[in-house]
NUKOLSE-569468 format. One record per residue (C-alpha): residue in one letter; x, y, z. Coordinates in steps of 0.001 Angstrom, whole numbers, plus 524288, in hexadecimal, padded with zeros to 5 digits. Layout:
aa|east|north|up
A|X|Y|Z
...
***
This chain:
aa|east|north|up
M|8D592|9109D|4EFA8
E|8DE6D|910A9|4FAD7
T|8D39C|90F1C|50393
A|8CF46|90280|4FC33
K|8DBAE|8FE76|4FB84
Q|8DEC6|8FF60|50B9E
D|8D192|8F8E3|50E1A
E|8D64D|8EE1D|5060E
A|8E1DB|8EAE4|50C87
A|8DA75|8EC84|51844
E|8D181|8E1B3|51503
R|8DC9C|8D993|51112
P|8E240|8D5D2|51DF4
A|8D2B8|8D52A|52258
S|8D07F|8C94F|51845
R|8DC36|8C29D|51AFB
L|8D8AE|8C373|5289B
A|8CC16|8BD21|52576
R|8D143|8B3BB|51E98
I|8DB61|8AF7D|52790
R|8D11B|8AF2E|52FF6
S|8C772|8A85E|52812
R|8D3EE|89D93|526B4
V|8D514|89C87|5357B
V|8C718|89B88|53827
G|8C6E9|88F55|52EA8
L|8D1BA|88874|534DF
V|8CBDD|889E2|5420A
R|8BDB0|884A9|53C21
A|8C4FE|878E2|5398C
I|8C482|87502|54770
P|8B61E|87215|54CA0
I|8B1BA|87CE2|5567C
R|8B2CD|874BB|56228
W|8C232|87317|56078
R|8C396|88090|55D39
I|8BAD2|88300|56B00
L|8C467|8781F|56FA2
S|8CFFD|87D89|56B30
I|8CCA5|88B3E|57300
A|8C95E|88299|57F9C
A|8D559|87D60|57D26
L|8DD4E|8892D|57C53
N|8D9D9|88DC3|588D0
S|8DC33|88296|59012
A|8E999|881FB|58A16
V|8EAE1|89087|5910C
V|8E5FA|88CD4|59E08
L|8EE4D|88180|59D72
V|8FA31|889A9|599A9
L|8F62A|89326|5A33C
A|8F29D|88A75|5AEAF
A|90185|88402|5ACCE
M|9083D|88FE1|5AB3C
I|8FFEB|892EB|5B90A
W|90374|886C5|5BED2
N|912EB|88A32|5BC69
G|91200|897C5|5C1E5
V|909A7|8914B|5CD15
Q|91448|888B7|5CF4D
V|91F71|89108|5CE8A
L|91698|89C94|5D7B4
G|915D6|891F7|5E18E
S|92312|88E96|5E121
A|927C6|89DE2|5E313
W|91C7D|89EF0|5EDEC
D|92076|892F1|5F4BD
D|92DB1|89984|5F612
V|925F0|8A7CC|5FABE
R|91FAC|8A022|60510
Q|92AF4|895EB|60893
V|93138|8A2E9|60AE1
R|927F5|8A927|6132F
E|92545|89BE5|61C40
S|9335F|89DD0|61E2A
D|93376|8A9D9|62048
K|92847|8A799|62A3A
I|931AB|89CAE|63066
L|93D81|8A784|63269
A|93476|8AF5B|63973
V|92E60|8A4C3|642F9
L|93CFB|8A1B6|6454B
E|9413D|8AFA4|647EC
S|93390|8B13E|64F6E
E|937E8|8A50C|65780
T|94663|8A862|65B26
S|9432E|8B646|65E74
R|939C5|8B073|66807
L|94289|8A6F2|66D6D
Q|94BFE|8B01B|66F1E
N|94282|8B8DB|67816
L|93E9A|8AC06|67ECB
I|94D34|8A8E6|68126
H|94F47|8B6AF|68804
R|94335|8B5C2|690E1
Y|946D8|8A89C|694AA
I|95556|8AD3B|697C6
N|94EBF|8B8BE|6A130
Q|9449E|8B1F1|6A5B9
P|944FC|8A3DB|6A57D
S|937CE|89CF0|6A4FB
P|93390|88E67|6A0F0
E|9296C|894DF|699D3
F|9340B|89DC0|68F65
F|93DA9|8909D|68FA6
A|930F3|88734|68A26
E|92DCF|892B3|67FF3
I|93BF0|89440|67B82
L|93D3A|88512|67A8F
L|92FAB|8848C|67128
L|933EB|89015|668DC
R|9438A|88AB7|668C0
E|93B2A|87D92|6634A
A|9325D|8852F|6590F
I|93FAE|88E13|65472
L|94679|88144|6514B
G|9382C|87A90|64C01
T|937F8|88525|6432F
L|9466B|883E5|63EEE
T|9470F|87463|63CA8
T|937DB|872D4|637E5
R|93319|87FAC|62F40
A|93FA8|8859A|62BF5
S|9478C|87970|62985
T|93D71|87439|61F0F
D|93B0D|881B9|61A02
P|94297|88259|60C52
M|9454F|891EB|60F0E
L|94AFE|88F0F|61B1B
S|950D4|88293|61B09
G|95F21|88878|6170E
S|95F44|89252|621FB
V|95A9B|88A26|62BB6
E|96646|8851C|6315C
E|96CA7|892F6|6331E
L|95FAA|893D8|63A38
E|96035|88863|642A3
H|96EBA|88C6D|647E3
A|96A66|89A7B|64B48
T|95F1C|8957C|65332
E|965BD|8895F|65926
R|96F6F|89410|65F34
F|96477|89AE2|66323
L|95DC7|88EC2|66952
N|96AFF|88A26|66E12
G|96E2C|896E6|674D1
F|960FE|8969F|67C4F
G|9667C|88845|68237
E|972BB|88E60|68606
L|96DC8|89B7E|68BDE
R|9648B|89119|69306
A|97065|88AE7|698ED
V|975BA|897F9|69D38
Q|96AA4|89A37|6A2AC
A|9691A|890FE|6AAA1
K|97765|892AC|6B07A
I|971C6|8A100|6B36A
T|965CA|89AC7|6BB35
K|96D79|89151|6C1B8
T|97714|89BB5|6C597
Y|96D21|8A4C5|6C8EA
E|96773|89B6B|6D1DE
D|97336|8934B|6D769
Q|97DF7|89F1E|6D8B7
V|97708|8AA01|6D979
L|967D5|8A7EB|6E105
T|96D41|89CBB|6E8D5
P|9783F|8A5B5|6F064
A|96EBE|8AF83|6F0BB
K|965AF|8A6EC|6F7B8
D|97040|8A465|7024C
M|9741E|8B14A|7037B
A|966E1|8B474|706AE
G|966A1|8A834|70FF0
L|97433|8AF20|716FA
Y|96D6E|8BAD6|71837
S|9626A|8B59D|71F7D
I|96BBB|8AED9|728A5
I|9740A|8BB6C|72A52
E|96732|8C284|72D9A
G|96346|8B931|73756
A|97079|8B96C|73C89
T|970CC|8C5BB|7404E
G|9699C|8C8CE|74B9E
H|961CF|8D6D9|74987
R|96352|8E173|73E86
D|96B91|8EA31|74961
A|97886|8E175|746EB
L|98352|8E77A|73ED6
I|98251|8DCE3|73308
W|9756F|8E19E|72FC9
P|975FF|8ECFC|727C4
S|980E1|8E3D6|71EA7
L|97793|8D8C6|71DA7
G|96D00|8E11B|71A85
K|974DF|8E812|70F96
S|97A14|8D9CA|70BDB
R|96BF1|8D5CF|70979
E|966F7|8DF9E|7022B
A|973B6|8DEF3|6F8D3
F|97096|8CF94|6F96C
T|96015|8D29C|6F4E8
A|96545|8DCC1|6EA91
M|96F4E|8D2EF|6E501
L|964C5|8C744|6E375
V|95A84|8D0DE|6DCCA
A|96592|8D72B|6D558
A|96A3C|8C7B7|6D0F0
N|95DD3|8C271|6CE10
S|95AAA|8CF6C|6C5DE
Y|96779|8CC74|6BEC1
Y|96445|8BF1E|6BC62
L|955BE|8C0DC|6B58E
S|9594B|8CE3C|6AE42
L|96757|8CE8F|6AB5F
A|968E2|8DB33|6B128
T|976B5|8DF81|6B343
T|9720E|8E7E7|6BC4C
S|96CC2|8DDD9|6C38E
A|979D1|8D72C|6C44C
E|98080|8E206|6C84F
E|97898|8E54C|6D34C
A|979C6|8D59B|6D6E3
R|9882B|8D73D|6D7FA
R|9889B|8E321|6DF79
N|97F43|8DE4A|6EA66
T|98868|8D113|6E9D8
E|99359|8D916|6ED22
T|98D1B|8DF77|6F826
I|98917|8D530|6FE03
E|9972D|8CE2A|6FD04
K|99A32|8DC0F|70331
T|99073|8DC66|70E8D
I|99517|8CC8F|711F0
P|9A1B0|8D230|71852
V|99B57|8DCFC|71FB2
M|99048|8D2C6|72604
S|99BB7|8C948|729E7
D|9A1A5|8D445|732F5
L|995E4|8D854|738C2
A|9902A|8C9CA|73BBD
D|98CF0|8C777|7493C
N|98C14|8B8E0|748CA
D|99227|8ABDA|741E6
L|98474|8AB41|73A29
Q|9852E|8B842|7336E
R|992C9|8B642|7303E
M|9928F|8A8B7|72BE2
A|9857F|8AD18|7231F
L|98E6F|8B7BB|71D81
Q|99A0E|8AE7E|71A8B
R|98FEE|8A8D2|7129D
L|989C5|8B507|70DF6
S|995D0|8B654|70892
G|9985C|8AB63|700D7
R|989A0|8AAEB|6FB5F
T|98B3E|8B8EB|6F3F7
A|99806|8B52F|6EE2B
A|99144|8AA21|6E8BE
L|985DE|8B225|6E4EA
R|98F24|8BC5D|6DE4B
E|995B9|8B15B|6D4F2
G|9883B|8AC28|6D1DD
L|984E7|8BA7B|6CCBD
A|9906E|8BA2A|6C632
K|98E75|8AE17|6C06D
L|98007|8B134|6BDA9
S|984ED|8BD72|6B6C3
E|98C7C|8B6C0|6ADA7
E|98337|8ABE8|6AA0B
L|979FA|8B64F|6A7B3
S|9844E|8BEC8|69D5A
S|9863A|8AFD6|697F4
R|97883|8AF4E|69631
T|976D2|8BC74|69115
E|981C4|8B97A|686C8
L|97C2F|8AE32|6834D
L|96ECA|8B401|68091
R|973B4|8BDA3|678BC
N|97D75|8B416|67062
S|976DD|8A777|66F3F
I|96847|8AC38|66FC4
D|966DE|8B937|66BF9
A|97189|8B6C6|6610C
S|96D21|8AB68|65BA7
Q|960EB|8B007|659AA
A|96266|8BB66|653E0
E|96AB1|8B2EB|64996
T|95EFB|8AB61|647A2
I|9574D|8B737|64681
D|96253|8BC0E|63B3F
A|9618C|8ADEC|63414
I|95202|8AE9D|63461
D|952F6|8BC24|62DF0
G|95D9E|8B7E5|624D7
L|9537B|8AED4|620FD
S|946EB|8B6C2|620EA
V|94F7B|8BF5E|617EA
K|9532B|8B4F4|60EDB
M|9438C|8AF8C|60F4D
R|93EFA|8BE77|60C12
Q|947BE|8BD63|5FEDF
R|9435D|8B075|5FCE8
E|93632|8B5D8|5FCA5
Q|938D5|8BF4B|5F441
K|93F98|8B852|5E9CE
A|93468|8AD98|5EBB3
Q|928C5|8B98C|5EA8F
A|9302A|8BF8A|5DD56
T|930D1|8B17B|5D7BB
F|92257|8AF3F|5DAE8
D|91E7B|8BD30|5D4BE
R|926EB|8BBF9|5C7EB
T|92106|8AD2A|5C6D2
L|913D5|8B2C0|5C81C
A|91595|8BCFB|5BE07
D|91C80|8B461|5B3DA
I|90FBA|8AA78|5B513
S|906B3|8B7C1|5B34B
R|90E6C|8BAC3|5A813
R|90F92|8ACF1|5A0AD
V|901C2|8AAEE|5A3E7
L|8FDA1|8B654|59D29
S|90543|8B525|592D0
I|9005D|8A623|59008
A|8F1CE|8AB5C|591EE
V|8F3C2|8B64B|586A8
I|8F9AF|8AE4C|57E14
F|8EEEB|8A3DF|580F5
L|8E2DE|8AD2E|58066
G|8E8B1|8B08B|57286
I|8E965|8A4E7|56EB1
I|8DB08|8A319|5736B
L|8D531|8ADD5|56E55
S|8DB25|8AB8D|560A2
A|8D67D|89F2D|55F32
G|8C9FC|8A26C|567A1
V|8C93D|8AE15|559A5
I|8CAD5|8A341|54F9A
I|8C219|898D2|555D6
G|8B85F|8A371|556DD
L|8B9AF|8A866|54B35
S|8BA42|899EE|54607
I|8AA63|89848|54B62
R|8A593|8A65F|54AC5
L|8A8CD|8A8BA|53B21
P|8A132|89C09|537CE
L|8974D|89D49|5404F
Y|894CB|8AC02|53C30
Q|892A7|8A69E|52F25
I|888CB|89D0A|533A0
M|8812F|8A6AE|53A4F
S|882B6|8AF84|52E93
A|87E16|8A3C8|525FF
M|87294|8A15B|53033
Q|86D1E|8AEA3|52F76
A|86E7D|8ADAC|52068
I|86431|8A28C|5219A
T|85B63|8A867|52CC3
S|85A71|8B5C6|52352
G|8563D|8ACA8|5185D
D|86465|8AADE|510F6
Y|86329|89D5B|50D1B
D|86DB6|8A03C|501B0
R|8784B|8A3B6|50C55
Q|882A8|89974|50B6F
V|88772|893FD|51926
Q|89747|8953A|51B53
G|89F8F|88D3A|521B8
T|8996A|8809A|51CDD
A|8A543|87999|519FF
A|8AD13|87BFC|52657
K|8AEB4|86F75|52FD7
D|8AB7A|875AB|53BE1
E|89DE5|87633|54461
I|89BB0|88357|53F5C
G|89CE1|87DD2|531C2
A|892D0|8739F|535B8
M|88920|87F06|53B7F
A|88B7C|88590|52D40
R|88851|87980|5258F
S|87CD5|879EA|52FEE
V|877C8|88494|52A0F
E|87AB4|882A8|51C13
V|87201|87809|51EA9
F|86760|880C0|526E6
R|86836|889C5|519D7
K|86601|87F96|5125E
N|85A5B|87AB4|51A61
A|85665|888C9|518CF
I|854B9|88946|50C63
A|84E10|87CC8|50AD7
K|84496|883B2|5164E
R|84150|88DE8|50D9F
E|83E88|88610|50387
A|83646|87C56|50B2C
E|82EEC|88917|511B0
N|82CB6|88C80|50317
E|82451|88165|5022C
L|81F1D|880AD|50EF3
R|819B3|88EC3|50B7E
A|81403|88932|4FEFD
S|80EBB|87DD1|507BA
K|808E4|88663|51181
E|8025A|88D42|509F8
K|7FA53|88298|50474
A|7F8C9|87C84|51247
E|7F3CD|8883D|518A9
S|7E60D|88786|51168
A|7E66B|87874|51635
L|7E964|87CFA|522F5
L|7DD7F|885FA|522C8
E|7D4F3|87B75|51F4C
L|7D8B3|871FF|52AAA
N|7D68D|87C86|533EA
T|7C987|87D5A|52E95
A|7C7E7|86F7C|52D05
Q|7CC32|8705C|53DA9
R|7C3AC|87A64|54087
N|7B770|873BF|53A1D
L|7BC45|8670D|5432F
I|7BCC5|86DFD|54E61
D|7AFBE|8741C|54BF9
A|7A91A|86660|548A8
E|7AFC1|86096|555F3
R|7A67E|86B61|55D79
L|79C7F|86AAA|555EB
A|79B74|85AE2|555C7
A|79E34|85C99|5653E
L|79101|866A8|56651
G|78AB4|85D11|55E61
G|78C47|85176|5661A
L|78932|859FB|572DE
V|77D03|85DFC|56AC2
A|77BD0|85106|56836
G|77BBB|84E1D|5748F
V|7748A|8594B|57BF9
A|76745|855D3|57181
H|767B2|84762|57538
E|76792|84B6D|583C7
V|75E0F|854A4|582FE
N|75407|84E16|57931
N|75152|84374|585FD
P|74C37|84CD8|58EFE
I|744C1|854B5|58550
G|73FBA|84830|57CD1
I|73BC5|84363|58CE1
S|73712|85022|58F8F
L|72EA5|85067|5837A
T|72859|8428A|5873F
V|723F3|84801|5940F
A|71E53|85483|58E0F
S|716BE|84B3D|5856C
S|71206|844E6|58ECC
L|70F64|84DF7|59810
A|70718|85597|58CFE
H|6FF14|847BD|58A68
R|6FDD4|84636|598FE
T|6F8AF|854B3|59B39
E|6EEE4|851BC|58E9B
M|6E8A2|84619|5957A
F|6E766|84EAD|5A2C8
E|6E15B|857CC|59CA7
A|6D8A7|84EE7|59607
E|6D589|84B46|5A3BE
L|6D1C8|855D4|5A7D8
K|6C8A6|85988|59DDC
S|6C176|84BEF|59E5F
D|6B606|84B93|5A72D
T|6BBF8|840A5|5AF15
P|6BFA5|84567|5BA98
L|6D077|847A0|5BE81
R|6D3DE|83F3D|5C9CA
R|6DECE|843F7|5D149
S|6E6EC|837D9|5CD59
Q|6E768|83C4B|5BE37
L|6EB3E|849ED|5C369
D|6F73F|844EE|5CAC5
E|6FAC2|83C8E|5C063
F|6F97E|848A9|5B71E
V|702BD|850E5|5BFBE
R|70CA8|8461D|5C36C
S|70EF5|8433D|5B499
S|70FFE|85222|5B1F9
R|7196D|85307|5BD44
D|72165|848DB|5B6A8
A|72143|84D00|5A9D2
A|7255E|85A05|5AE7D
E|730A7|855E5|5B5BD
Q|734C3|84F0C|5AABF
L|731F9|857F2|5A1C3
V|73A75|861A3|5A9C9
A|746EE|8587A|5ABC4
N|74882|85396|59F01
L|74675|86434|5994E
S|75007|867BD|5A4D7
R|759A1|85CA1|5A051
A|75747|860BB|5911F
G|75A3C|87002|59527
E|766D0|86CD6|59D23
L|76AF9|864BE|58FD4
I|76644|87087|587F0
H|76CC5|87B19|592F5
S|779F0|87327|593C0
F|77D18|87228|584D8
K|77686|8800F|580AE
Q|78075|88507|58C46
V|78BAC|87BF4|585E4
A|78852|87FF5|577F4
V|78725|88F97|57B05
D|795FA|88D35|58157
R|79B1E|88511|575DB
S|795B2|88E67|56B8C
H|79933|89A34|570F8
A|7A8D3|8999D|575A8
E|7A55D|8A601|5815C
R|7AD7B|8A6A9|58D85
R|7A573|8A6DE|59992
K|7A5D8|8A197|5A731
F|7A05E|8955A|5A84A
A|7A06B|889D7|5B4F2
L|7A778|87E73|5B126
S|79D6F|875FE|5B643
E|79155|87BEF|5B05A
A|79707|87C1D|5A40E
T|79C63|86CC7|5A5CD
D|78FD3|867D4|5A9C4
Q|78876|86F0D|59E42
I|793D2|86A17|59449
I|7913F|85AE7|599AC
A|783B0|85AA1|59922
S|78577|85EE0|58AA5
L|78CDD|852F9|58AB1
R|785A2|849C3|59268
P|77F49|84340|58606
V|78BEE|84035|58175
L|7919C|8395A|58BD9
K|78380|830B9|59048
K|786CE|82AE3|58205
A|79390|8273E|58550
A|79077|822AB|594AA
I|79AF2|82C72|59A23
E|798F6|83222|5A8F7
L|79DBB|83DDC|5AB96
S|7A35A|844CC|5B6E7
I|7A3C0|85352|5B98A
D|7AA49|85AA9|5C572
I|7AA85|869FD|5C3CA
P|7AA6F|873A8|5CEC7
E|79FE8|87C29|5CF0F
G|7A506|88A2D|5CD70
L|7B0B5|88770|5C3E0
V|7AD7A|892F1|5B981
I|7B583|89503|5AD5B
D|7B6D4|8A0F5|5A780
G|7B91B|89C0A|59A63
Y|7AFF2|89654|58D4E
P|7A6F9|88A4E|5908B
G|7A488|8869E|5825A
S|7B315|88486|58168
Y|7B25E|87A53|58F76
G|7A697|873CE|58913
Q|7AC24|87162|57D05
I|7B7C2|86B96|58508
L|7AFE0|864A9|58CEC
T|7A5F6|85ECA|5828C
N|7B2C9|85958|5799B
L|7B9EA|85356|58705
V|7AB8D|84CAD|58995
L|7AA62|84869|57AD1
N|7B906|84518|579DF
A|7B753|83C6A|58551
A|7A947|83555|5812C
N|7AF0E|83341|572A2
H|7BD6F|82E58|576F9
A|7BE76|82A2A|586BA
F|7B0DB|823ED|585B7
A|7B04A|81E3F|57A36
D|7A694|81400|57638
G|79D84|816FA|57F79
R|7A7E5|813A1|5895D
S|7A1F8|8193A|596AD
G|7ABB3|82283|5A118
T|7AB44|82E47|5A89B
I|7ADCC|83C71|5A48E
S|7B32F|845DA|5B115
I|7B43F|85406|5AF50
S|7B8A7|85A5C|5BA18
A|7BDAC|8699E|5BCC2
K|7C5A0|871B0|5C8C4
P|7CD4F|87C1E|5C989
R|7DBBF|87CD9|5C647
G|7DFFE|889C5|5CF34
F|7DB01|89636|5CD15
D|7D967|89678|5BE66
D|7D84E|88992|5B8D4
V|7CF4B|87FCD|5B911
E|7D0EC|871AE|5B6EE
I|7C5C3|867E1|5AD8D
I|7C968|85ADB|5AD4B
F|7C16E|8520B|5A372
A|7C48C|84297|5A6B4
D|7BE96|8374D|5A1A1
N|7C237|8274A|5A48C
G|7C1C9|822AB|59600
A|7CA5F|81EEB|58C9B
G|7D63B|82805|58D8B
M|7DFE0|82CDE|583F4
T|7EE31|825A2|57F1D
P|7F9A7|82FD3|580B9
D|7FA0E|83066|5720B
V|7EB07|83579|5725C
Q|7EDF8|83F3F|57DCF
R|7F8C9|8443D|57529
Q|7EF74|84897|56D04
A|7E261|84999|5729C
F|7E395|85913|57075
D|7E7E0|85914|56384
P|7DD08|85DD2|5578F
F|7D7FB|85368|5505E
F|7DB69|84782|557EE
T|7D36E|83E09|55B29
T|7D31B|82E83|55D8D
R|7C56D|82DB3|55714
R|7C6DF|833DC|54930
N|7BFC1|8287D|543CE
E|7B5BF|82A8E|54C3A
G|7B260|83831|548E0
G|7BB05|83D9F|5530D
T|7C126|84C72|54DE2
G|7CD1B|84BD7|55922
L|7C960|85AFF|55CE4
G|7C2DB|85779|56985
L|7CE5B|8596C|5743A
H|7D4D4|862D6|569DE
I|7C9CE|86C48|56CAD
V|7CA2E|86ABC|57A9E
Y|7D7FC|86E01|57B69
T|7D635|8786C|575F5
L|7CB5E|87F8E|57C27
V|7D1B6|87BE0|589AA
T|7E023|881B5|58570
Q|7DB43|88C50|57BF3
R|7CDA1|88FA2|57E46
L|7CE96|88E4C|58D18
G|7DC1C|88FFF|590F4
G|7DDC3|8838C|598A6
R|7E5A1|877A0|59739
M|7E111|868E8|59329
V|7E7F7|85CED|598A7
L|7E513|85062|593E9
D|7E7C7|8433A|59C85
S|7E2C6|83531|59737
R|7E6F6|827B5|59867
L|7E204|81BFC|5902E
G|7D757|81772|5965F
Q|7D715|81FC1|5A23C
G|7CF9B|82AA9|59C6C
T|7D361|838BA|598B0
T|7D32A|844D6|5A1E6
F|7D3A3|8536E|59BA8
R|7DA1B|85E58|5A47B
I|7D2D5|86AD7|5A16E
I|7DBBA|87707|5A989
M|7D50A|88365|5A568
P|7D4FF|891FD|5A9B7
K|7C904|8952D|5B1B3
T|7C92B|8A18D|5A805
A|7CBEE|89CCA|59AA6
K|7D58A|8A416|59388
D|7CFF2|8AAB2|58728
G|7D492|8A418|57B68
P|7D26E|8A10C|56CAD
A|7C414|89C0D|56856
P|7C329|88E55|568B4
A|7C07D|88ED1|558B1
D|7CD55|895F7|557E4
T|7D437|88B78|55E46
E|7CD96|8802F|557AF
S|7CE24|88794|54AFE
D|7DCD3|8847D|54932
G|7DDFD|87855|5548C
I|7E6E4|8708D|54945
S|7F065|87B4E|54713
Q|7F19A|87FDF|55673
W|7F087|87228|55D40
P|7FF33|86E54|5617F
N|8008C|85D65|56080
R|80072|85D14|57001
T|804AF|85256|57986
M|7FFDB|84F4C|58751
S|80996|85704|58D29
S|8068F|86341|585A6
I|7F85A|86198|588C7
***
């Protein structure tokens, strides 16, 4: 009892669910199927549009974030370029200071313009750097202005070195040469001091050049010591001088040495000033610029990290929203698809069940859903009409079965009549052939009989003349021999003609009466058949043209071939050349490939209309029914060609231009049913052909 209650409780939700489903399906079926399918397409389109809008919005946000990232990276590249160019400019300035050359100066100017161009064109238009360009420009200007001041100091140093160091040194070298020239020999007392002073001068000059080029403090100290040595040797050399020229030169040497000392001191001051300027204006400004660039780089990296975080956060948010919308719409689409599928599948299942019942013979089962107004309802109503038609068909079949039983006996009688008509047609053709041959044979036999009677009478007369007492003349003997020879020749010719006709007729008759298969020469068989038909052709004044090559051998049924040719000739004589009209019939044959032979039977007679051509091979069709035609001649020909000989036949005719029959058959006939079998049921088997099917 408890189990029954549990089952009943379980069935209640199921039945309630079935009722709800049926009610929902009924509501949905009020909508045409095409609109239901379009609603699914509309939902899909809505999903696509919503997702496309969300993706487009996300793409805009992502594009903005990515633009920030890209712009930060571009700005960072600009800062890297500025840092690299300023460092390179600093190195070039140091190299120019240590080794001035036009090439270094030109490269410094180009690099200076490149730095200024980067600041004024790229950095100033960069939204990331536009707020910091002014600071960079100030630091860079100080850096570049320091190079201008440094060049001015360098120009002073060069001038001092040339005017106050090199010029006195050149004068001193000349004075040393004068002193040496004024000294007559190396044994003079002044010579040792002069040599020492000259050595100090040379060492001073080397040290001064080294100091100017390398700023080495040891070189400066050495130049100062050598200058002091020169100054100390001058008074000693003045005391030892032995002529006025030496003393005058030494006096001037003392003055140029003092000037050289002052020039070296001034050069040292200016070089120190240059070093200070290089350190404070160039290196310090370049370091300040690098610090500014590093600060901006830190800011750029921070902005890049922020932009990258925004990009990642936006991408995750877009993915989450797209996934949520896709899941929601997918649920809606699946629900709508299930409901729409049920609204189509359940009614179709009912229709299928009704169709299966109808095909199984259960016509009493009603078709459900005929009251629905959708397309499936129309199908259900159509099935209901089909069921009613099936019921009507069953009743009609019962009536037809009874009528068929009555008609079977009539059909048997009709088949018998058809067979009799075909046999009569064949016998009529054979009878006409026999009559013609008998008439043709009668002429040579009659002539032979007359000649034989005349020869017998002439022989009796000659015998009487031999037995008489009158002597036999030679002329009489010659006359008897000549007349006997003429008679014999006439007898042989006429009897040979009769024998040929009888032999041809016999062969044709044997082939017709025995449907045996054998090999036969097509030309020989054709000649025999035509020989038996010549009496018929003479009556109609028809000329024959035969072109069949010798050696064309057929392995088939000569009787069937003879009947085909006979029917075609008689059909042409009766229809193409009716009312005694004269004309020509041509019969030709030729091999067609390796396996077939083509026979063409053509006449230049009356021809056929298109309507007659379409029905020419149909049984019992004739255009001369009032004149005794049966309409079976060409039907028998077509049946023998296609079924007995395994070939095909094509008819081509023009009204007033004659008719051509093309027969294509295998050289070796395929075994087929006997002609009697095919002809006996010709009515039931022969289709309604058109020319395209022949």
